N, C-alpha and C positions, 0 to 999 in steps of 0.2 A: 064324735061320728059329724063329718063335713056336709051340707047340704047339698044337692042337687046343684043350686044355685051357683052357692059358693064358689064349687066346683067349676061351674061353667066361665064365669067369668072368670077365675082365677089361669084356668087352660087358654081362653082367647088372650087375656095380658100374658100369659108364658108365651103362647106364639106371634107374638110381636116381638119381645123381649129377646130373645133368640135372634132373629135378623140382624138389631139394632146391637147386640153386642160382637158380634161374629161381624159387623162391618158391613154388612149390605145392607142395611137399611141407615145412611151418613146422617150428619150431626147437622139441621135448619130444614131435614129432608121431612115434606106434610105428611103427614096420616088420612085414612080414608075418613072421610067425615061419621059422624056417629052415625046415621043414617044410614049409609052407606055400609058402615062397616058393619050394622046389624043387620040387612037387607044378605049381604053379603055371609056373613056366616048365621043365617036362620035365629036370631034372639032379638028379645025387647031393644031397644032404643035402651031402655035403663040399663042393661044387663051391657049392654055398650059402654056406657059410661062408666059404671063399674069397672070397665076393664082398664080404660083408660085413664080413671082414677085411680087404680092402679099403680102404673105405669109412671103415673105423676109421681104418688108417693115415695118412689122406688127413685128419683128421678132421673128417667130413661125418658119423659115427653114431658113437654109442656107446653101449656095452654096459650091461643093467644085469644084472647075476646076478639070475636068477631070474624076471627081466621079461621078457626081450628085446632087444630095437636098437630105439632112439631115436636119430632126428635130435640133432644135436650142439646144444647148444645155442650156441656158437659159427661157426655152418656157413657 
């Protein structure tokens, strides 16, 4: 059984992954900050970070220190 918080960060990750796969978000494009993503989605910053880390694990996005998250060069 899936926990609600788990499903939420997966839903957020998928909502970002879809436009990356479709080419709407292009390589090197900057994603919203963790704070902005959390605010826009009405979730905690921890949930936003979990979603971005899931995308990082899938190699769809990359974190750049002190710069934020970007669509990976080889998405």
